[in-house]
C-alpha positions in Angstrom: -0.1 0.0 0.3 1.5 3.5 -0.7 1.1 6.2 1.9 -2.0 7.9 -0.2 -4.3 5.0 -0.6 -7.1 4.7 2.1 -7.2 1.7 4.2 -9.7 -1.1 3.2 -11.5 -2.4 6.2 -9.7 -5.5 6.4 -6.5 -3.5 6.7 -7.8 -1.0 9.4 -8.6 -4.0 11.8 -4.5 -4.0 12.1 -4.8 -0.5 13.1 -3.3 0.1 16.1 -4.5 2.8 18.6 -2.6 5.8 19.0 -1.7 5.6 15.2 -1.5 9.0 13.5 -3.9 8.9 10.6 -5.5 11.2 8.0 -9.1 10.7 7.0 -8.9 11.5 3.4 -12.7 11.9 3.3 -12.8 15.1 5.5 -9.1 15.8 5.7 -9.4 16.0 9.3 -6.1 14.4 10.7 -5.5 12.8 14.4 -4.5 9.4 16.4 -6.4 6.5 16.1 -8.8 5.9 19.5 -10.1 2.4 18.4 -10.8 -0.2 15.2 -14.6 -1.5 15.7 -14.6 -5.5 14.2 -16.9 -4.0 11.3 -13.4 -1.5 10.4 -14.9 1.7 11.9 -12.5 3.7 13.1 -12.4 6.7 16.1 -10.2 9.1 15.0 -9.2 11.9 17.6 -7.4 15.0 17.0 -5.4 16.4 19.9 -8.1 19.2 20.3 -10.6 16.8 21.5 -12.7 16.6 18.7 -13.3 12.8 17.6 -15.2 11.0 15.0 -16.2 8.0 12.9 -14.7 6.8 9.3 -14.5 3.7 7.5 -11.1 5.5 5.8 -8.2 6.1 7.0 -4.4 6.7 5.7 -1.1 6.8 7.7 -0.3 10.3 8.3 3.0 11.2 6.1 5.9 12.8 7.8 4.5 16.6 7.5 1.1 15.8 8.7 2.6 13.6 11.6 4.7 16.8 12.7 1.9 19.1 12.5 0.1 16.7 14.9 3.0 16.4 17.4 3.2 20.3 16.9 -1.0 20.1 18.0 -0.6 17.9 20.6 2.1 19.9 22.4 0.3 23.4 22.0 -3.0 21.7 23.8 -0.5 20.3 26.1 0.6 23.6 27.1 -2.7 25.1 26.9 -3.6 22.4 29.5 -0.8 23.1 31.6 -1.2 26.9 31.4 -5.1 26.5 33.0 -3.6 23.9 35.7 -1.4 26.6 37.1 -3.7 29.9 36.4 -5.2 30.9 39.9 -8.9 30.1 40.4 -11.3 33.3 40.1 
């Protein structure tokens, strides 16, 4: 399989949770949360938005860097809120 084609339902079952993927239908990127036996894949973006899809492809190196940057930005926001005094 090349990096541009979406995975089939059978191939989707081999995706491990945590794998960085791109949904070619919506253009969304995120990490795989879970894969159902019917091939539906639950994906979550670092900002917390989650969706289900049946077509993903592995993220390429630039997309992986973008997701890692989003992870870092989200972690920084959460850390900043935790350090802020309560009103």
